[in-house]
C-alpha positions, -999 to 999 in steps of 0.1 A, spaced: -89 -297 131 -72 -277 105 -75 -290 71 -56 -285 37 -62 -253 20 -59 -264 -10 -56 -298 -28 -29 -311 -54 -32 -310 -84 -30 -344 -91 -60 -348 -66 -76 -318 -82 -79 -329 -116 -88 -366 -102 -116 -352 -78 -129 -331 -112 -135 -356 -133 -156 -378 -106 -177 -349 -103 -181 -350 -140 -191 -387 -138 -166 -405 -150 -167 -440 -142 -131 -445 -153 -119 -416 -132 -141 -438 -106 -120 -468 -107 -88 -449 -107 -97 -434 -70 -113 -467 -57 -75 -481 -65 -55 -455 -49 -80 -457 -16 -77 -496 -17 -38 -493 -22 -11 -497 8 14 -474 -3 17 -447 23 17 -422 -3 -17 -436 -20 -31 -437 13 -21 -398 21 -36 -389 -15 -68 -407 -6 -77 -394 23 -70 -359 3 -93 -370 -25 -121 -380 2 -119 -350 22 -119 -323 -11 -152 -346 -18 -168 -345 10 -194 -319 6 -208 -338 -27 -213 -367 -13 -241 -384 13 -269 -386 -7 -275 -417 -27 -297 -449 -9 -277 -472 7 -285 -505 9 -265 -532 21 -272 -571 10 -268 -603 24 -272 -638 29 -258 -670 26 -242 -682 -5 -265 -694 -33 -296 -677 -20 -290 -654 -57 -274 -619 -41 -254 -614 -74 -292 -621 -100 -313 -602 -72 -284 -568 -76 -287 -570 -110 -326 -569 -118 -330 -551 -92 -305 -528 -105 -318 -526 -142 -353 -518 -125 -339 -482 -108 -318 -478 -140 -351 -481 -156 -364 -456 -134 -337 -428 -139 -318 -440 -109 -275 -444 -115 -265 -475 -92 -233 -487 -80 -225 -522 -70 -196 -525 -43 -192 -567 -41 -165 -581 -13 -158 -612 -22 -139 -639 -6 -103 -636 -6 -80 -663 -20 -58 -673 13 -31 -673 -12 -26 -643 -29 -57 -619 -15 -72 -614 -45 -108 -617 -51 -120 -652 -65 -154 -653 -72 -157 -625 -99 -194 -611 -90 -190 -588 -121 -194 -617 -142 -229 -627 -126 -244 -594 -131 -244 -592 -172 -272 -567 -176 -257 -545 -154 -222 -548 -162 -230 -533 -199 -252 -507 -185 -235 -472 -185 -255 -463 -154 -243 -484 -136 -207 -490 -119 -196 -528 -104 -161 -531 -83 -154 -560 -67 -134 -560 -40 -115 -584 -21 -128 -591 18 -91 -599 29 -104 -609 62 -122 -581 70 -153 -587 97 -187 -589 80 -169 -598 48 -169 -558 44 -141 -547 25 -115 -526 48 -115 -494 22 -155 -498 13 -170 -467 33 -143 -445 14 -154 -463 -22 -190 -459 -11 -184 -420 -9 -161 -420 -43 -193 -432 -61 -218 -409 -46 -193 -380 -54 -196 -393 -90 -234 -388 -90 -247 -425 -84 -277 -423 -61 -280 -456 -53 -254 -479 -40 -259 -513 -30 -232 -534 -11 -234 -571 -11 -210 -588 16 -196 -624 13 -226 -639 30 -210 -670 49 -219 -666 89 -193 -636 99 -208 -608 118 -226 -582 92 -225 -554 123 -201 -548 95 -227 -534 64 -254 -523 90 -226 -496 101 -224 -478 68 -259 -486 49 -287 -470 51 -308 -501 47 -295 -539 53 -317 -563 31 -312 -601 41 -322 -625 19 -335 -661 24 -340 -692 9 -371 -711 8 -378 -745 26 -345 -766 38 -343 -752 77 -332 -715 64 -355 -700 84 -340 -715 116 -304 -709 102 -312 -681 97 -322 -668 134 -296 -685 147 -270 -664 127 -285 -632 139 -293 -623 113 -331 -613 115 -324 -593 145 -307 -568 120 -325 -569 86 -346 -538 76 -363 -565 58 -363 -602 50 -368 -612 13 -373 -648 4 -363 -651 -35 -369 -672 -59 -405 -677 -54 -415 -687 -86 -428 -720 -99 -432 -747 -75 -412 -735 -50 -439 -705 -44 -458 -727 -16 -425 -731 -2 -422 -694 0 -450 -683 9 -445 -709 41 -409 -693 48 -421 -662 52 -450 -669 73 -422 -686 99 -397 -656 97 -428 -631 105 -436 -658 133 -394 -651 143 -398 -611 143 -431 -610 164 -407 -625 194 -377 -604 184 -367 -567 193 -366 -542 162 -338 -524 156 -360 -491 151 -387 -483 174 -403 -460 138 -401 -499 115 -408 -531 121 -389 -548 94 -420 -567 71 -408 -600 48 -418 -602 12 -414 -629 -11 -396 -621 -47 -382 -637 -82 -348 -628 -88 -351 -648 -119 -389 -633 -131 -384 -599 -116 -418 -610 -95 -415 -593 -65 -385 -567 -68 -411 -534 -74 -427 -541 -35 -393 -547 -25 -380 -515 -33 -413 -494 -23 -405 -509 10 -369 -494 8 -383 -463 0 -409 -465 31 -380 -471 56 -360 -441 46 -390 -421 45 -402 -434 79 -364 -427 89 -364 -391 81 -397 -383 92 -382 -392 129 -349 -376 128 -335 -415 131 -318 -408 95 -301 -385 104 -286 -394 137 -275 -429 122 -258 -411 96 -238 -392 122 -230 -427 144 -218 -445 114 -195 -419 107 -180 -419 143 -181 -453 146 -159 -449 108 -131 -429 130 -128 -458 157 -127 -484 126 -101 -458 104 -80 -453 140 -81 -493 146 -69 -500 111 -40 -471 114 -29 -485 154 -24 -521 134 -5 -501 109 20 -486 130 30 -523 143 34 -539 110 54 -509 99 78 -504 135 108 -533 125 119 -526 159 84 -529 175 73 -558 155 107 -577 169 95 -572 202 59 -581 195 70 -614 184 93 -620 215 66 -609 232 42 -635 220 60 -667 220 60 -655 261 23 -654 254 18 -684 241 41 -706 263 21 -694 291 47 -671 307 27 -635 302 -8 -635 303 -24 -620 275 -39 -588 289 -3 -576 307 9 -583 268 -14 -565 251 -8 -534 278 32 -539 268 21 -530 235 2 -504 238 34 -485 262 52 -494 230 29 -474 207 26 -445 232 
């Protein structure tokens, strides 16, 4: 593949500002990446390609869990702990989207008050806009931009409302599933299949009167994990309890993330998984491009609308309709 030998002056300056660690430039770059304008998308591709050598060094952690489990509070407290250790932390928080406007409606940034005020943190809420797994379509590019700006820990907070969480596994190194003690949450988590994807399960709110229930929940999860096949033969997901409110247990939680990275590196699985993620990313982007072509061509849109009606009325099978649409894209 032939890549551009030079980049445009504006993109060159933005890339330079990002490498210098300017957070304002990072915010502008992510806005560029998220734009749906064709010229902005072309510029964004140019920018990410130019910055590629400066990416890939961060620890990428996906954080998921049902609403109310304390994801934002956990990230806020954990992020401050990491900053105290000398890290720079970027948080890509994917909000549920407004069905009417497509905009973010929760405002995760307001629930990470400590991180929001730190010079060594960057928080970017992005609307999920219906993307599978609660992960914004451009989160991968945003993650690379954060790494190029010097953030060595990237935390991706997903919506966590029961959609497939496979998408976050395909872009992060470590997948952390947060659970609540009691209330049948253990069985709910197992039914959702979240346990099979997780590299670690952490029971939040293990403080005060909840400690006993949190320990009981942890024991039940450990029992469940014994009958499930782990994602990797080199790592068996641990189950920990912690409190996002007091910070108790977060040191041990982060140490497990580091232990996982060491185990994956030693086995060669870390590099293999990163390579696999890149290829999956390519196919995901290709699917988006194909859908964009369908939406952009007025003639094709009209023909698609007509064939939709024929499918709905039972005159054409979905498989035949799909084949016809694929032919129009050739």
